[in-house]
C-alpha positions as CSV (number, residue, x, y, z in Angstrom):
1,M,-19.9,4.6,-4.1
2,F,-17.5,4.0,-6.9
3,R,-18.3,7.4,-8.3
4,F,-16.3,8.8,-5.4
5,A,-13.3,6.4,-5.7
6,G,-11.3,8.9,-7.7
7,Y,-11.7,11.5,-5.0
8,Y,-10.7,8.9,-2.4
9,F,-7.4,8.1,-4.3
10,A,-6.8,11.8,-4.8
11,A,-7.1,12.4,-1.1
12,L,-4.7,9.6,-0.5
13,F,-2.3,11.1,-3.0
14,G,-2.5,14.4,-1.1
15,C,-1.7,12.6,2.2
16,A,1.2,10.8,0.5
17,L,2.7,14.2,-0.6
18,L,2.3,15.5,2.9
19,A,4.0,12.3,4.3
20,F,7.0,12.4,2.0
21,W,7.4,16.2,1.7
22,K,9.9,16.6,4.4
23,T,11.7,13.3,4.2
24,Y,12.0,13.1,0.4
25,V,10.8,16.1,-1.7
26,V,12.6,18.8,0.4
27,E,15.8,16.8,0.7
28,L,16.2,16.3,-3.1
29,P,18.8,15.8,-4.4
30,G,19.5,13.9,-1.2
31,D,21.4,10.7,-0.5
32,F,18.7,8.4,-2.0
33,H,19.5,5.2,-3.8
34,P,18.2,5.1,-7.4
35,Y,15.9,2.3,-6.3
36,F,14.0,4.8,-4.1
37,H,13.6,7.2,-7.0
38,V,12.2,4.5,-9.3
39,H,9.9,3.3,-6.5
40,A,8.6,6.9,-6.0
41,I,8.0,7.4,-9.7
42,V,6.1,4.1,-9.9
43,M,3.9,5.0,-7.0
44,I,3.1,8.5,-8.4
45,L,2.1,6.8,-11.7
46,W,0.1,4.2,-9.9
47,L,-1.9,6.7,-7.8
48,S,-2.4,9.0,-10.9
49,I,-3.9,6.0,-12.8
50,A,-6.0,5.1,-9.7
51,I,-7.4,8.6,-9.6
52,A,-8.1,8.8,-13.3
53,Q,-9.8,5.4,-13.8
54,P,-13.1,6.1,-12.0
55,F,-13.5,9.4,-13.8
56,L,-12.8,7.7,-17.2
57,I,-15.6,5.2,-16.5
58,R,-18.0,8.0,-15.5
59,R,-17.2,9.7,-18.9
60,D,-17.6,6.4,-20.8
61,Q,-13.9,6.5,-21.9
62,R,-13.6,2.8,-21.6
63,A,-10.9,2.4,-24.3
64,L,-8.6,4.7,-22.4
65,H,-9.5,3.1,-19.1
66,R,-8.4,-0.3,-20.5
67,A,-5.2,1.2,-21.9
68,L,-4.2,2.7,-18.6
69,G,-5.2,-0.6,-16.9
70,R,-2.6,-2.4,-19.1
71,V,0.0,0.0,-17.9
72,S,-0.5,-1.3,-14.4
73,Y,0.7,-4.7,-15.6
74,V,4.1,-3.1,-15.6
75,L,3.7,-0.8,-12.6
76,V,2.6,-3.3,-10.1
77,P,5.5,-5.9,-10.7
78,T,7.9,-2.9,-10.7
79,F,6.5,-1.8,-7.4
80,A,7.0,-5.2,-5.9
81,V,10.6,-5.6,-7.3
82,T,11.7,-2.1,-6.3
83,T,10.3,-2.7,-2.8
84,L,12.4,-5.9,-2.4
85,L,15.5,-4.2,-3.8
86,L,15.0,-1.3,-1.3
87,V,14.7,-3.7,1.6
88,H,17.8,-5.5,0.5
89,Q,19.7,-2.3,0.1
90,R,18.7,-0.9,3.5
91,L,19.5,-4.2,5.2
92,G,23.0,-4.0,3.8
93,K,23.5,-0.7,5.7
94,V,22.5,-2.2,9.1
95,P,25.5,-3.1,11.3
96,D,25.6,-6.8,12.3
97,E,25.2,-6.0,16.0
98,M,22.0,-4.0,15.4
99,L,20.3,-6.3,13.0
100,H,18.3,-8.2,15.6
101,E,16.8,-4.9,16.8
102,V,15.3,-3.9,13.4
103,V,14.3,-7.2,11.8
104,Q,10.7,-6.8,12.8
105,F,10.3,-3.6,10.8
106,F,11.6,-5.1,7.6
107,Y,8.4,-7.1,7.6
108,L,6.4,-4.0,6.9
109,P,7.4,-3.2,3.3
110,I,7.0,-6.8,2.3
111,A,3.6,-6.9,4.0
112,M,2.6,-3.8,2.0
113,V,3.5,-5.5,-1.2
114,V,1.1,-8.3,-0.2
115,L,-1.7,-5.8,0.5
116,L,-1.2,-4.3,-3.0
117,V,-0.6,-7.4,-5.1
118,V,-3.4,-9.6,-3.6
119,P,-6.3,-7.2,-4.3
120,Y,-4.7,-6.1,-7.6
121,T,-4.4,-9.7,-8.8
122,L,-8.1,-10.3,-7.9
123,A,-9.1,-7.1,-9.6
124,V,-7.4,-8.3,-12.8
125,I,-9.0,-11.7,-12.5
126,H,-12.4,-10.1,-12.2
127,R,-11.8,-7.3,-14.6
128,R,-15.0,-8.2,-16.6
129,T,-17.2,-8.0,-13.5
130,V,-17.4,-4.3,-12.6
131,A,-18.7,-4.7,-9.1
132,L,-15.8,-7.0,-8.1
133,H,-13.1,-5.3,-10.2
134,A,-13.8,-1.9,-8.7
135,R,-13.9,-3.1,-5.1
136,W,-10.6,-5.0,-5.4
137,M,-9.0,-2.0,-7.0
138,I,-10.1,0.2,-4.2
139,C,-8.6,-2.3,-1.7
140,T,-5.1,-1.8,-3.3
141,S,-5.1,1.6,-1.4
142,L,-4.6,-0.3,1.9
143,A,-0.9,-0.9,0.9
144,M,-0.3,2.8,1.3
145,I,-1.9,3.4,4.7
146,D,1.0,2.4,6.8
147,P,3.8,4.1,4.8
148,V,1.8,7.3,4.5
149,F,0.1,7.7,7.8
150,G,3.0,6.2,9.7
151,R,5.1,9.1,8.5
152,I,2.4,11.7,9.0
153,F,1.9,10.8,12.6
154,G,5.6,10.4,13.2
155,I,6.5,13.8,11.6
156,Y,3.6,16.1,12.3
157,F,2.2,14.8,15.6
158,P,3.6,14.4,19.1
159,P,4.2,10.8,20.3
160,L,1.0,8.9,20.6
161,P,0.2,6.2,23.2
162,L,-0.6,3.6,20.5
163,H,1.9,1.7,18.5
164,P,2.3,3.3,15.0
165,Q,1.4,0.1,13.2
166,L,-1.7,-0.3,15.4
167,I,-2.8,3.1,14.3
168,S,-2.3,2.1,10.7
169,F,-4.3,-1.0,11.3
170,L,-7.1,1.0,12.9
171,I,-7.2,3.4,10.0
172,S,-7.3,0.6,7.5
173,V,-10.2,-1.1,9.4
174,A,-12.0,2.3,9.6
175,I,-11.7,2.8,5.9
176,L,-13.0,-0.7,5.1
177,G,-15.8,-0.2,7.6
178,V,-16.9,3.0,5.9
179,F,-16.9,1.2,2.5
180,M,-19.0,-1.6,4.0
181,I,-21.6,0.8,5.3
182,M,-21.7,2.7,2.0
183,E,-22.5,-0.5,0.1
184,R,-24.8,-2.1,2.6
185,K,-27.6,-2.1,0.1
186,Q,-25.7,-3.6,-2.8
187,R,-26.2,-7.2,-3.8
188,V,-23.1,-8.0,-5.8
189,G,-19.5,-8.0,-4.4
190,R,-20.3,-7.4,-0.8
191,H,-17.8,-10.0,0.3
192,V,-14.8,-8.1,-1.0
193,F,-14.4,-5.6,1.8
194,P,-15.0,-8.1,4.7
195,T,-12.5,-10.4,3.0
196,M,-10.0,-7.7,2.7
197,M,-10.5,-6.8,6.4
198,L,-9.6,-10.4,7.3
199,V,-6.5,-10.2,5.1
200,T,-5.5,-6.9,6.5
201,S,-6.0,-8.1,10.1
202,G,-3.8,-11.1,9.4
203,V,-1.0,-9.0,7.8
204,Y,-0.8,-6.7,10.8
205,A,-1.2,-9.5,13.3
206,L,1.9,-11.2,11.8
207,F,3.8,-8.0,12.4
208,F,3.2,-8.2,16.1
209,T,3.8,-12.0,16.3
210,F,5.7,-13.7,13.5
211,A,7.9,-10.7,12.7
212,R,9.3,-11.0,16.2
213,T,10.3,-14.6,15.9
214,D,13.7,-16.3,15.3
215,A,12.3,-17.7,12.1
216,W,11.6,-14.3,10.7
217,A,15.0,-13.1,11.9
218,G,16.6,-16.0,10.1
219,F,14.8,-15.2,6.9
220,V,15.9,-11.6,7.1
221,T,19.5,-12.6,7.7
222,W,19.4,-15.0,4.7
223,F,17.8,-12.3,2.5
224,R,20.4,-9.8,3.6
225,G,23.2,-12.2,2.5
């Protein structure tokens, strides 16, 4: 199945272009904070590397594969930091009287950082075990499901009866389910996708529960200050 991982990330890249075409590309040079531009560049580079890596392995270009992998040691922390900076910058624009209405949604970008950093870290830890490394790297794609498909459904489709984040969760579960079916005959690493399904379920469950609590509102208020 990992022979097709490059095509999977390429399709995700295409969806990302569609998602941000109207809200970012068409509006350039718009009123975007420099944090946003850095964040966008980092994600473009990250997806480009994710597309290239499986093809490099197929062509036995392992030295270049490792070199690009080392680039990710900079890209992933930069992604996490720029995400937090963007959250802070956007919180600063929210009027005090409206803050309580939007605190739940500031959970989402932080949650997506978790969905990228956790599998990426495990992929680095298991970088010498191909079956585990490849699976954890594929799981980093889950961090892009909500920001990409949330925009696609919000921009190009009429209002749907399901909550947008519930749709993102169902898409994530469907993707993991397909991967689990594709590797059902494999012996090594089969725990990765079920484990990530549990992590993903927990992350989205907290959006509908913890992100609505006074404790989360208090954290957001503190972070804003």
